[in-house]
C-alpha positions as a Python dict, from the first residue, in 0.01 Angstrom:
ca = {
    (1, 'M'): (0, 0, 0),
    (2, 'Q'): (-313, -64, -195),
    (3, 'Y'): (-640, -188, -83),
    (4, 'P'): (-867, -446, -264),
    (5, 'V'): (-1236, -288, -358),
    (6, 'F'): (-1521, -522, -362),
    (7, 'L'): (-1839, -521, -558),
    (8, 'A'): (-2167, -656, -455),
    (9, 'G'): (-1998, -954, -270),
    (10, 'W'): (-1772, -1062, -524),
    (11, 'A'): (-1373, -981, -527),
    (12, 'W'): (-1201, -877, -797),
    (13, 'A'): (-928, -1105, -992),
    (14, 'L'): (-677, -888, -805),
    (15, 'T'): (-750, -969, -451),
    (16, 'L'): (-512, -1171, -252),
    (17, 'P'): (-710, -1465, -24),
    (18, 'H'): (-550, -1263, 285),
    (19, 'S'): (-750, -947, 199),
    (20, 'L'): (-1061, -1102, 171),
    (21, 'P'): (-1270, -991, 506),
    (22, 'K'): (-1222, -1166, 849),
    (23, 'P'): (-1447, -1183, 1171),
    (24, 'G'): (-1379, -819, 1318),
    (25, 'D'): (-1307, -661, 1016),
    (26, 'L'): (-1455, -270, 945),
    (27, 'I'): (-1577, -237, 589),
    (28, 'E'): (-1582, 17, 395),
    (29, 'I'): (-1868, 117, 169),
    (30, 'F'): (-1830, 400, -71),
    (31, 'R'): (-2217, 529, -165),
    (32, 'F'): (-2193, 917, -362),
    (33, 'G'): (-2045, 1127, -142),
    (34, 'Y'): (-1984, 944, 151),
    (35, 'E'): (-1855, 635, 338),
    (36, 'H'): (-2090, 381, 544),
    (37, 'W'): (-1891, 104, 756),
    (38, 'A'): (-2034, -186, 857),
    (39, 'I'): (-1868, -487, 1111),
    (40, 'Y'): (-1810, -827, 953),
    (41, 'V'): (-1902, -1099, 1172),
    (42, 'G'): (-1834, -1415, 937),
    (43, 'N'): (-2027, -1614, 659),
    (44, 'G'): (-2103, -1332, 420),
    (45, 'Y'): (-2255, -1107, 690),
    (46, 'V'): (-2184, -773, 888),
    (47, 'V'): (-2358, -580, 1127),
    (48, 'H'): (-2433, -182, 1089),
    (49, 'P'): (-2682, 96, 1213),
    (50, 'A'): (-2972, 134, 945),
    (51, 'P'): (-3263, 358, 940),
    (52, 'T'): (-3508, 293, 1205),
    (53, 'R'): (-3818, 298, 960),
    (54, 'G'): (-3880, 296, 614),
    (55, 'V'): (-3663, 343, 259),
    (56, 'S'): (-3535, 654, 321),
    (57, 'G'): (-3491, 689, 723),
    (58, 'F'): (-3636, 1007, 734),
    (59, 'S'): (-3794, 905, 1055),
    (60, 'S'): (-3426, 825, 1210),
    (61, 'V'): (-3309, 1154, 1080),
    (62, 'V'): (-3578, 1341, 1284),
    (63, 'G'): (-3567, 1158, 1580),
    (64, 'N'): (-3169, 1083, 1571),
    (65, 'R'): (-3213, 699, 1598),
    (66, 'A'): (-3066, 408, 1381),
    (67, 'I'): (-3077, 15, 1409),
    (68, 'V'): (-2839, -223, 1443),
    (69, 'K'): (-2877, -526, 1165),
    (70, 'K'): (-2686, -772, 1067),
    (71, 'E'): (-2718, -817, 712),
    (72, 'L'): (-2568, -999, 423),
    (73, 'L'): (-2220, -793, 303),
    (74, 'S'): (-2362, -822, -28),
    (75, 'M'): (-2707, -684, 43),
    (76, 'V'): (-2554, -382, 262),
    (77, 'A'): (-2330, -261, -36),
    (78, 'G'): (-2564, -336, -331),
    (79, 'R'): (-2372, -185, -652),
    (80, 'D'): (-2127, -7, -403),
    (81, 'K'): (-1784, -97, -400),
    (82, 'Y'): (-1639, -158, -83),
    (83, 'R'): (-1316, -256, 118),
    (84, 'V'): (-1147, -385, 433),
    (85, 'N'): (-989, -69, 624),
    (86, 'N'): (-838, -143, 952),
    (87, 'K'): (-739, 182, 932),
    (88, 'N'): (-690, 297, 1318),
    (89, 'D'): (-523, -65, 1405),
    (90, 'K'): (-151, 119, 1431),
    (91, 'K'): (-272, 374, 1681),
    (92, 'Y'): (-518, 141, 1846),
    (93, 'N'): (-524, -179, 1933),
    (94, 'P'): (-797, -421, 1827),
    (95, 'L'): (-1004, -598, 2078),
    (96, 'P'): (-989, -1001, 1986),
    (97, 'P'): (-1209, -1092, 1657),
    (98, 'N'): (-1421, -1361, 1910),
    (99, 'K'): (-1465, -1065, 2136),
    (100, 'I'): (-1553, -802, 1879),
    (101, 'V'): (-1818, -1023, 1705),
    (102, 'Q'): (-1980, -1125, 2010),
    (103, 'Q'): (-2043, -705, 2074),
    (104, 'A'): (-2176, -638, 1732),
    (105, 'E'): (-2399, -954, 1791),
    (106, 'K'): (-2556, -863, 2081),
    (107, 'M'): (-2669, -468, 1921),
    (108, 'V'): (-2845, -676, 1687),
    (109, 'G'): (-3208, -548, 1691),
    (110, 'K'): (-3115, -217, 1954),
    (111, 'E'): (-3216, 80, 1853),
    (112, 'V'): (-2954, 313, 1944),
    (113, 'P'): (-2823, 725, 1902),
    (114, 'Y'): (-2720, 803, 1545),
    (115, 'S'): (-2567, 1140, 1482),
    (116, 'L'): (-2380, 1261, 1201),
    (117, 'T'): (-2068, 1440, 1377),
    (118, 'S'): (-2098, 1211, 1732),
    (119, 'D'): (-2262, 891, 1683),
    (120, 'N'): (-2281, 776, 1309),
    (121, 'C'): (-2167, 452, 1103),
    (122, 'E'): (-1830, 457, 1133),
    (123, 'H'): (-1777, 566, 1535),
    (124, 'F'): (-2029, 242, 1575),
    (125, 'V'): (-1799, -7, 1444),
    (126, 'T'): (-1507, 147, 1576),
    (127, 'K'): (-1606, 144, 1917),
    (128, 'L'): (-1660, -213, 1872),
    (129, 'R'): (-1356, -308, 1687),
    (130, 'H'): (-1109, -103, 1921),
    (131, 'G'): (-1282, 37, 2163),
    (132, 'V'): (-1308, 370, 2094),
    (133, 'S'): (-1539, 594, 1900),
    (134, 'L'): (-1358, 754, 1601),
    (135, 'S'): (-1492, 939, 1261),
    (136, 'G'): (-1241, 971, 976),
    (137, 'Q'): (-1506, 1122, 819),
    (138, 'V'): (-1685, 1442, 1020),
    (139, 'G'): (-1486, 1652, 1302),
    (140, 'P'): (-1244, 1950, 1259),
    (141, 'Q'): (-935, 1777, 1197),
    (142, 'R'): (-1018, 1742, 848),
    (143, 'G'): (-1195, 2097, 810),
    (144, 'C'): (-1521, 2041, 729),
    (145, 'V'): (-1877, 2113, 797),
    (146, 'P'): (-2129, 1761, 694),
    (147, 'I'): (-2466, 1884, 603),
    (148, 'K'): (-2703, 1620, 627),
    (149, 'L'): (-2969, 1557, 350),
    (150, 'D'): (-3111, 1234, 528),
    (151, 'F'): (-3016, 946, 680),
    (152, 'F'): (-2722, 801, 532),
    (153, 'S'): (-2698, 1108, 271),
    (154, 'F'): (-2497, 1437, 333),
    (155, 'I'): (-2245, 1705, 188),
    (156, 'Y'): (-1924, 1861, 324),
    (157, 'F'): (-1796, 2178, 267),
    (158, 'C'): (-1450, 2224, 334),
    (159, 'K'): (-1179, 2484, 345),
    (160, 'N'): (-890, 2498, 75),
    (161, 'R'): (-611, 2297, 233),
}
């Protein structure tokens, strides 16, 4: 199945209406070298963990903290492509959309732990959607070791498969 790809808040013409984000959907944003994750809460907005201060997020790297923000998806994605990606729904039942959105909205403005390997943005959104903290980007299951460059930037060194 091919997934729709969005660019800065605009859906490409080939995107089917049923593929547009719905409240509670996980949004995967394709950054250079990694994916950032957010949860769609409706009316064009997402909730996601972000650096606590400054543009680079250096203070978040040092303090291993993030602030949960509610922002327009088009602003969070910028020029990066994104898609709805509820990849874990077959293995873990999603919570009801209204509960997901309610829990996400409660988190806005809170400072949360951030760790590339155990508390990253994908862990944050899967916990809200499924009640289980998951990340396919990191961990021994992929045979990769992440090296953090700054808050949202890292590279992977992976074994050949």
